[in-house]
N, CA, C and O atoms as CSV, one atom per row, in Angstrom:
chain,resi,resn,atom,element,x,y,z
A,1,MET,N,N,11.533,-11.844,-9.166
A,1,MET,CA,C,10.021,-12.766,-9.688
A,1,MET,C,C,8.957,-12.069,-10.049
A,1,MET,O,O,8.222,-11.288,-9.444
A,2,LYS,N,N,9.004,-12.625,-11.538
A,2,LYS,CA,C,7.395,-11.241,-11.788
A,2,LYS,C,C,6.528,-12.830,-12.364
A,2,LYS,O,O,6.753,-13.602,-13.295
A,3,HIS,N,N,5.746,-12.798,-11.548
A,3,HIS,CA,C,4.251,-13.911,-12.200
A,3,HIS,C,C,2.962,-13.631,-12.028
A,3,HIS,O,O,2.694,-12.502,-11.618
A,4,ARG,N,N,2.108,-14.372,-12.238
A,4,ARG,CA,C,0.884,-13.378,-12.662
A,4,ARG,C,C,-0.140,-14.833,-11.970
A,4,ARG,O,O,0.301,-15.966,-12.165
A,5,VAL,N,N,-1.322,-14.672,-11.279
A,5,VAL,CA,C,-2.211,-15.695,-11.436
A,5,VAL,C,C,-3.532,-15.390,-12.271
A,5,VAL,O,O,-4.245,-14.389,-12.338
A,6,VAL,N,N,-3.588,-16.784,-12.951
A,6,VAL,CA,C,-4.967,-16.621,-13.581
A,6,VAL,C,C,-5.648,-17.502,-12.944
A,6,VAL,O,O,-5.486,-18.668,-12.584
A,7,LEU,N,N,-6.708,-16.448,-12.855
A,7,LEU,CA,C,-8.008,-17.425,-12.069
A,7,LEU,C,C,-9.112,-17.654,-13.289
A,7,LEU,O,O,-9.982,-16.848,-13.615
A,8,TYR,N,N,-8.857,-18.963,-13.883
A,8,TYR,CA,C,-9.354,-19.748,-15.176
A,8,TYR,C,C,-10.861,-19.338,-14.847
A,8,TYR,O,O,-11.513,-18.975,-15.826
A,9,ILE,N,N,-11.424,-19.341,-13.771
A,9,ILE,CA,C,-13.283,-19.263,-13.915
A,9,ILE,C,C,-13.699,-18.101,-14.036
A,9,ILE,O,O,-14.818,-17.730,-14.388
A,10,LYS,N,N,-12.524,-17.308,-13.655
A,10,LYS,CA,C,-13.299,-16.065,-13.537
A,10,LYS,C,C,-12.796,-15.087,-15.061
A,10,LYS,O,O,-13.336,-14.088,-15.536
A,11,GLU,N,N,-11.973,-15.600,-15.376
A,11,GLU,CA,C,-11.015,-14.805,-16.456
A,11,GLU,C,C,-10.507,-16.396,-17.310
A,11,GLU,O,O,-9.429,-16.865,-16.944
A,12,PRO,N,N,-11.121,-16.984,-18.161
A,12,PRO,CA,C,-10.528,-18.346,-18.825
A,12,PRO,C,C,-9.841,-17.627,-19.538
A,12,PRO,O,O,-10.161,-16.512,-19.948
A,13,PRO,N,N,-8.443,-18.431,-19.828
A,13,PRO,CA,C,-7.597,-18.075,-21.237
A,13,PRO,C,C,-8.393,-18.337,-22.718
A,13,PRO,O,O,-8.697,-19.498,-22.990
A,14,GLY,N,N,-8.722,-17.268,-23.655
A,14,GLY,CA,C,-8.778,-17.212,-24.342
A,14,GLY,C,C,-8.132,-18.379,-25.769
A,14,GLY,O,O,-7.274,-19.194,-25.431
A,15,ARG,N,N,-8.493,-18.373,-26.940
A,15,ARG,CA,C,-7.803,-18.561,-27.967
A,15,ARG,C,C,-6.460,-18.620,-28.295
A,15,ARG,O,O,-5.798,-19.586,-28.675
A,16,GLU,N,N,-6.160,-17.544,-28.116
A,16,GLU,CA,C,-4.918,-16.201,-28.499
A,16,GLU,C,C,-3.994,-17.097,-26.973
A,16,GLU,O,O,-3.457,-18.184,-27.191
A,17,GLU,N,N,-3.936,-16.432,-25.465
A,17,GLU,CA,C,-3.588,-17.263,-24.731
A,17,GLU,C,C,-2.882,-19.050,-24.416
A,17,GLU,O,O,-1.885,-19.599,-23.946
A,18,LEU,N,N,-4.054,-19.336,-24.979
A,18,LEU,CA,C,-3.930,-20.849,-25.141
A,18,LEU,C,C,-3.033,-21.362,-26.023
A,18,LEU,O,O,-2.401,-22.339,-25.621
A,19,GLU,N,N,-2.717,-20.796,-27.572
A,19,GLU,CA,C,-1.974,-21.109,-28.242
A,19,GLU,C,C,-0.541,-20.428,-28.125
A,19,GLU,O,O,0.456,-20.699,-28.794
A,20,THR,N,N,-0.681,-19.435,-27.069
A,20,THR,CA,C,0.696,-18.776,-26.250
A,20,THR,C,C,1.357,-20.205,-25.160
A,20,THR,O,O,2.530,-20.437,-24.864
A,21,ILE,N,N,0.494,-20.724,-24.888
A,21,ILE,CA,C,0.771,-21.428,-23.492
A,21,ILE,C,C,1.240,-22.781,-24.222
A,21,ILE,O,O,2.287,-23.352,-23.920
A,22,ILE,N,N,0.385,-23.215,-25.179
A,22,ILE,CA,C,0.930,-24.756,-26.094
A,22,ILE,C,C,2.231,-24.244,-26.513
A,22,ILE,O,O,3.251,-24.933,-26.481
A,23,SER,N,N,2.190,-23.042,-26.903
A,23,SER,CA,C,3.379,-23.020,-28.111
A,23,SER,C,C,5.009,-23.390,-27.242
A,23,SER,O,O,6.061,-23.971,-27.508
A,24,ARG,N,N,4.404,-22.645,-26.100
A,24,ARG,CA,C,5.996,-22.744,-24.743
A,24,ARG,C,C,6.061,-23.528,-24.032
A,24,ARG,O,O,6.838,-23.533,-23.077
A,25,LEU,N,N,4.521,-25.202,-24.565
A,25,LEU,CA,C,4.743,-26.066,-23.435
A,25,LEU,C,C,5.778,-27.149,-23.332
A,25,LEU,O,O,6.084,-27.653,-24.413
A,26,GLU,N,N,6.207,-27.479,-22.575
A,26,GLU,CA,C,6.972,-28.274,-22.486
A,26,GLU,C,C,6.658,-29.515,-22.015
A,26,GLU,O,O,7.567,-30.280,-21.692
A,27,ASP,N,N,5.559,-29.821,-21.929
A,27,ASP,CA,C,4.445,-31.479,-21.433
A,27,ASP,C,C,3.844,-31.519,-23.017
A,27,ASP,O,O,3.666,-30.517,-23.709
A,28,PRO,N,N,3.626,-32.648,-23.347
A,28,PRO,CA,C,2.434,-33.354,-24.095
A,28,PRO,C,C,1.282,-32.262,-24.309
A,28,PRO,O,O,0.663,-31.793,-23.353
A,29,VAL,N,N,1.000,-31.828,-25.875
A,29,VAL,CA,C,-0.285,-30.919,-25.326
A,29,VAL,C,C,-1.318,-31.621,-24.464
A,29,VAL,O,O,-1.510,-30.991,-23.423
A,30,GLU,N,N,-1.968,-32.610,-24.556
A,30,GLU,CA,C,-2.781,-33.350,-24.326
A,30,GLU,C,C,-2.748,-33.075,-22.896
A,30,GLU,O,O,-3.854,-32.773,-22.446
A,31,ASP,N,N,-1.561,-33.099,-21.852
A,31,ASP,CA,C,-1.664,-33.049,-20.462
A,31,ASP,C,C,-2.233,-31.663,-20.030
A,31,ASP,O,O,-2.458,-31.178,-18.921
A,32,LEU,N,N,-2.370,-31.241,-21.189
A,32,LEU,CA,C,-3.305,-29.697,-20.441
A,32,LEU,C,C,-4.812,-29.917,-20.471
A,32,LEU,O,O,-5.698,-29.108,-20.194
A,33,VAL,N,N,-4.907,-31.096,-20.837
A,33,VAL,CA,C,-6.893,-31.442,-20.523
A,33,VAL,C,C,-6.487,-32.207,-19.045
A,33,VAL,O,O,-5.404,-32.696,-18.723
A,34,ARG,N,N,-7.838,-32.121,-18.224
A,34,ARG,CA,C,-7.963,-32.816,-16.797
A,34,ARG,C,C,-8.480,-34.113,-17.472
A,34,ARG,O,O,-9.167,-34.112,-18.494
A,35,LYS,N,N,-8.185,-34.929,-16.973
A,35,LYS,CA,C,-9.133,-36.411,-17.647
A,35,LYS,C,C,-9.898,-36.741,-15.630
A,35,LYS,O,O,-9.525,-37.477,-14.716
A,36,ASP,N,N,-10.937,-35.833,-15.763
A,36,ASP,CA,C,-11.307,-36.113,-14.498
A,36,ASP,C,C,-12.822,-36.673,-14.710
A,36,ASP,O,O,-13.311,-37.335,-15.625
A,37,SER,N,N,-13.393,-36.133,-13.469
A,37,SER,CA,C,-15.544,-37.160,-13.593
A,37,SER,C,C,-15.837,-36.393,-14.707
A,37,SER,O,O,-16.023,-37.098,-15.699
A,38,LYS,N,N,-16.004,-34.560,-15.009
A,38,LYS,CA,C,-16.020,-33.964,-16.043
A,38,LYS,C,C,-16.082,-34.653,-17.232
A,38,LYS,O,O,-17.084,-34.809,-17.931
A,39,PHE,N,N,-14.678,-35.162,-17.483
A,39,PHE,CA,C,-14.131,-35.549,-18.684
A,39,PHE,C,C,-14.972,-36.431,-18.930
A,39,PHE,O,O,-15.800,-36.170,-19.803
A,40,LYS,N,N,-15.025,-37.596,-18.325
A,40,LYS,CA,C,-15.812,-38.813,-18.309
A,40,LYS,C,C,-16.880,-38.948,-18.537
A,40,LYS,O,O,-17.325,-39.739,-19.369
A,41,LYS,N,N,-17.486,-38.239,-17.877
A,41,LYS,CA,C,-19.250,-37.164,-17.617
A,41,LYS,C,C,-19.899,-36.892,-19.457
A,41,LYS,O,O,-20.854,-37.274,-20.132
A,42,LEU,N,N,-18.528,-35.896,-19.655
A,42,LEU,CA,C,-18.673,-35.488,-21.009
A,42,LEU,C,C,-18.194,-36.580,-22.196
A,42,LEU,O,O,-17.777,-36.160,-23.275
A,43,GLU,N,N,-18.298,-38.172,-21.872
A,43,GLU,CA,C,-17.725,-38.944,-22.551
A,43,GLU,C,C,-16.502,-38.726,-23.934
A,43,GLU,O,O,-16.668,-38.893,-25.143
A,44,LEU,N,N,-15.624,-38.417,-23.381
A,44,LEU,CA,C,-14.622,-37.357,-24.452
A,44,LEU,C,C,-13.446,-38.536,-23.983
A,44,LEU,O,O,-13.204,-39.036,-22.885
A,45,ASP,N,N,-12.748,-38.765,-25.546
A,45,ASP,CA,C,-12.114,-39.583,-25.945
A,45,ASP,C,C,-10.601,-39.505,-25.514
A,45,ASP,O,O,-10.120,-39.389,-26.641
A,46,PRO,N,N,-9.643,-39.491,-24.765
A,46,PRO,CA,C,-8.206,-38.905,-24.792
A,46,PRO,C,C,-7.236,-39.315,-25.146
A,46,PRO,O,O,-6.132,-39.516,-24.639
A,47,GLU,N,N,-8.035,-39.552,-26.834
A,47,GLU,CA,C,-6.680,-39.897,-27.927
A,47,GLU,C,C,-7.156,-38.742,-28.653
A,47,GLU,O,O,-6.306,-37.963,-29.084
A,48,THR,N,N,-8.407,-38.502,-28.862
A,48,THR,CA,C,-8.489,-37.320,-29.154
A,48,THR,C,C,-7.676,-36.026,-29.316
A,48,THR,O,O,-7.421,-35.312,-30.286
A,49,PHE,N,N,-7.296,-35.979,-27.734
A,49,PHE,CA,C,-6.371,-34.374,-27.724
A,49,PHE,C,C,-4.804,-34.890,-27.842
A,49,PHE,O,O,-3.824,-34.157,-27.710
A,50,VAL,N,N,-4.776,-36.265,-28.110
A,50,VAL,CA,C,-2.799,-36.426,-28.152
A,50,VAL,C,C,-2.526,-36.036,-29.514
A,50,VAL,O,O,-3.041,-36.408,-30.569
A,51,ASP,N,N,-1.620,-35.220,-29.272
A,51,ASP,CA,C,-0.853,-34.596,-30.063
A,51,ASP,C,C,-1.735,-33.276,-31.174
A,51,ASP,O,O,-1.331,-32.744,-32.209
A,52,ASN,N,N,-2.805,-33.125,-30.550
A,52,ASN,CA,C,-3.885,-32.210,-31.262
A,52,ASN,C,C,-4.550,-30.677,-30.316
A,52,ASN,O,O,-5.453,-30.401,-29.526
A,53,PRO,N,N,-3.665,-30.158,-30.873
A,53,PRO,CA,C,-3.496,-28.849,-30.000
A,53,PRO,C,C,-4.969,-27.990,-30.344
A,53,PRO,O,O,-5.501,-27.249,-29.516
A,54,ASP,N,N,-5.495,-28.234,-31.683
A,54,ASP,CA,C,-6.753,-27.574,-32.381
A,54,ASP,C,C,-7.606,-28.067,-31.242
A,54,ASP,O,O,-7.986,-27.239,-30.414
A,55,ALA,N,N,-7.978,-29.460,-31.104
A,55,ALA,CA,C,-8.681,-30.106,-29.934
A,55,ALA,C,C,-8.676,-29.508,-28.917
A,55,ALA,O,O,-9.671,-29.132,-28.296
A,56,VAL,N,N,-6.881,-29.260,-28.463
A,56,VAL,CA,C,-7.087,-28.691,-26.924
A,56,VAL,C,C,-7.566,-27.400,-26.810
A,56,VAL,O,O,-7.871,-26.933,-25.712
A,57,ILE,N,N,-7.637,-26.941,-27.575
A,57,ILE,CA,C,-8.097,-25.365,-27.185
A,57,ILE,C,C,-9.466,-25.330,-27.597
A,57,ILE,O,O,-10.189,-24.566,-26.959
A,58,GLU,N,N,-10.041,-26.073,-28.641
A,58,GLU,CA,C,-11.640,-26.211,-28.542
A,58,GLU,C,C,-11.873,-26.711,-27.173
A,58,GLU,O,O,-12.680,-26.088,-26.483
A,59,ILE,N,N,-11.332,-27.658,-26.726
A,59,ILE,CA,C,-11.674,-28.381,-25.291
A,59,ILE,C,C,-11.951,-27.712,-24.237
A,59,ILE,O,O,-12.774,-27.916,-23.345
A,60,LEU,N,N,-11.029,-26.708,-24.444
A,60,LEU,CA,C,-10.765,-25.817,-23.123
A,60,LEU,C,C,-11.722,-24.526,-23.102
A,60,LEU,O,O,-12.326,-23.983,-22.177
A,61,ILE,N,N,-11.648,-24.294,-24.217
A,61,ILE,CA,C,-12.621,-22.636,-24.195
A,61,ILE,C,C,-13.793,-22.864,-24.299
A,61,ILE,O,O,-14.613,-21.948,-24.240
A,62,LYS,N,N,-14.278,-24.609,-24.541
A,62,LYS,CA,C,-15.703,-25.131,-24.002
A,62,LYS,C,C,-15.863,-24.882,-22.321
A,62,LYS,O,O,-16.522,-24.124,-21.609
A,63,HIS,N,N,-14.979,-25.850,-22.136
A,63,HIS,CA,C,-14.870,-26.525,-21.047
A,63,HIS,C,C,-13.975,-26.092,-20.130
A,63,HIS,O,O,-13.137,-26.955,-19.866
A,64,LYS,N,N,-13.817,-24.836,-19.414
A,64,LYS,CA,C,-12.664,-24.068,-18.788
A,64,LYS,C,C,-12.115,-25.515,-17.642
A,64,LYS,O,O,-11.002,-25.909,-17.293
A,65,GLN,N,N,-13.428,-25.946,-17.359
A,65,GLN,CA,C,-12.809,-26.442,-15.519
A,65,GLN,C,C,-12.063,-27.599,-16.265
A,65,GLN,O,O,-11.612,-28.391,-15.438
A,66,LEU,N,N,-11.781,-27.960,-17.572
A,66,LEU,CA,C,-10.925,-29.097,-17.449
A,66,LEU,C,C,-9.451,-28.737,-18.187
A,66,LEU,O,O,-8.800,-29.531,-18.866
A,67,LEU,N,N,-9.123,-27.476,-17.916
A,67,LEU,CA,C,-7.517,-26.723,-18.106
A,67,LEU,C,C,-6.790,-27.742,-16.990
A,67,LEU,O,O,-7.429,-27.866,-15.945
A,68,GLN,N,N,-5.822,-28.314,-17.063
A,68,GLN,CA,C,-5.062,-28.784,-15.996
A,68,GLN,C,C,-4.710,-27.796,-14.993
A,68,GLN,O,O,-4.855,-26.614,-15.305
A,69,ARG,N,N,-4.259,-28.096,-13.810
A,69,ARG,CA,C,-3.787,-26.709,-13.217
A,69,ARG,C,C,-2.787,-27.331,-12.392
A,69,ARG,O,O,-2.706,-28.555,-12.289
A,70,PRO,N,N,-1.707,-26.194,-11.555
A,70,PRO,CA,C,-1.321,-24.768,-12.070
A,70,PRO,C,C,-0.450,-25.030,-13.182
A,70,PRO,O,O,0.432,-25.886,-13.113
A,71,VAL,N,N,-0.734,-24.085,-14.564
A,71,VAL,CA,C,0.018,-24.212,-15.429
A,71,VAL,C,C,0.993,-22.698,-15.410
A,71,VAL,O,O,0.525,-21.560,-15.431
A,72,LEU,N,N,2.470,-23.078,-15.365
A,72,LEU,CA,C,3.150,-22.221,-15.304
A,72,LEU,C,C,3.596,-21.485,-16.484
A,72,LEU,O,O,4.086,-22.174,-17.379
A,73,VAL,N,N,3.520,-20.118,-16.682
A,73,VAL,CA,C,3.860,-19.535,-18.068
A,73,VAL,C,C,5.193,-18.553,-18.036
A,73,VAL,O,O,5.065,-17.533,-17.360
A,74,GLY,N,N,6.466,-18.765,-18.706
A,74,GLY,CA,C,7.549,-18.059,-18.594
A,74,GLY,C,C,7.572,-17.244,-20.081
A,74,GLY,O,O,6.626,-17.326,-20.864
A,75,GLU,N,N,8.538,-16.611,-20.298
A,75,GLU,CA,C,8.605,-15.689,-21.332
A,75,GLU,C,C,9.305,-17.079,-22.635
A,75,GLU,O,O,9.449,-16.838,-23.834
A,76,SER,N,N,9.494,-17.874,-22.250
A,76,SER,CA,C,10.211,-19.242,-22.871
A,76,SER,C,C,10.150,-20.012,-22.962
A,76,SER,O,O,10.791,-20.720,-23.739
A,77,LYS,N,N,8.963,-20.459,-21.869
A,77,LYS,CA,C,8.405,-21.778,-21.890
A,77,LYS,C,C,7.561,-22.190,-20.662
A,77,LYS,O,O,7.702,-21.563,-19.612
A,78,ALA,N,N,6.899,-22.972,-20.728
A,78,ALA,CA,C,5.727,-23.016,-19.881
A,78,ALA,C,C,5.536,-24.770,-19.521
A,78,ALA,O,O,5.820,-25.662,-20.320
A,79,ILE,N,N,5.041,-24.960,-18.258
A,79,ILE,CA,C,4.943,-26.521,-17.856
A,79,ILE,C,C,3.495,-26.606,-17.223
A,79,ILE,O,O,2.856,-25.562,-17.085
A,80,ILE,N,N,2.971,-27.796,-16.841
A,80,ILE,CA,C,2.086,-28.338,-16.077
A,80,ILE,C,C,2.939,-28.682,-14.352
A,80,ILE,O,O,3.476,-29.724,-13.977
A,81,GLY,N,N,2.753,-27.214,-13.525
A,81,GLY,CA,C,3.057,-27.506,-12.172
A,81,GLY,C,C,3.180,-29.118,-11.558
A,81,GLY,O,O,3.799,-29.146,-10.494
A,82,ARG,N,N,2.793,-30.194,-11.946
A,82,ARG,CA,C,2.719,-31.431,-11.438
A,82,ARG,C,C,4.250,-32.520,-11.798
A,82,ARG,O,O,4.744,-32.822,-12.884
A,83,PRO,N,N,4.553,-32.791,-10.773
A,83,PRO,CA,C,4.585,-32.845,-9.504
A,83,PRO,C,C,5.147,-31.681,-9.122
A,83,PRO,O,O,5.911,-31.029,-9.834
A,84,LYS,N,N,4.691,-31.289,-7.668
A,84,LYS,CA,C,4.963,-30.111,-6.865
A,84,LYS,C,C,6.223,-29.507,-7.219
A,84,LYS,O,O,6.373,-28.341,-7.587
A,85,ALA,N,N,7.144,-30.410,-7.077
A,85,ALA,CA,C,8.808,-29.986,-7.045
A,85,ALA,C,C,8.966,-29.295,-8.700
A,85,ALA,O,O,9.964,-28.618,-8.949
A,86,ARG,N,N,8.114,-29.485,-9.561
A,86,ARG,CA,C,8.441,-29.084,-11.131
A,86,ARG,C,C,8.490,-27.159,-10.857
A,86,ARG,O,O,9.358,-26.384,-11.259
A,87,ILE,N,N,7.189,-26.829,-10.021
A,87,ILE,CA,C,7.162,-25.172,-9.482
A,87,ILE,C,C,8.407,-24.893,-9.216
A,87,ILE,O,O,9.182,-24.244,-9.918
A,88,VAL,N,N,8.642,-25.477,-8.004
A,88,VAL,CA,C,10.005,-24.671,-7.953
A,88,VAL,C,C,11.166,-24.608,-8.354
A,88,VAL,O,O,11.906,-23.699,-7.979
A,89,GLU,N,N,11.644,-25.755,-9.373
A,89,GLU,CA,C,12.682,-25.968,-10.412
A,89,GLU,C,C,12.260,-24.635,-11.420
A,89,GLU,O,O,13.148,-23.924,-11.889
A,90,PHE,N,N,10.469,-24.320,-11.764
A,90,PHE,CA,C,10.255,-23.695,-13.152
A,90,PHE,C,C,10.536,-21.926,-12.530
A,90,PHE,O,O,10.982,-20.999,-13.206
A,91,LEU,N,N,10.093,-21.876,-11.001
A,91,LEU,CA,C,10.650,-20.303,-11.246
A,91,LEU,C,C,11.996,-20.316,-10.001
A,91,LEU,O,O,11.930,-19.451,-9.128
A,92,SER,N,N,13.032,-21.191,-9.977
A,92,SER,CA,C,14.047,-21.022,-9.795
A,92,SER,C,C,14.827,-20.543,-11.311
A,92,SER,O,O,16.019,-20.237,-11.265
A,93,GLU,N,N,14.187,-20.508,-12.450
A,93,GLU,CA,C,15.031,-20.473,-13.684
A,93,GLU,C,C,14.417,-19.190,-14.256
A,93,GLU,O,O,15.126,-18.932,-15.228
A,94,VAL,N,N,13.487,-18.273,-14.157
A,94,VAL,CA,C,12.576,-17.270,-14.250
A,94,VAL,C,C,12.982,-15.980,-14.101
A,94,VAL,O,O,12.166,-15.063,-14.184
């Protein structure tokens, strides 16, 4: 099993990596954006990101802390590892 840990604060994914993640993502693209207290503090509208990969990429480049985690990326698919059971399932397929 081959995997890599991305330390998103030290080495945040850039545009190209985010585009790759989104192209393989099995989840709705808007789920990559955390809707937490920072999201609310920035007064963002969740609807802005629904089925809008460009808006998701732009906000994640500006505010790397809003990246949902963990994100697991394989050769042909990517998932958000929530609930945790999805992680085990994903790793067993990789």
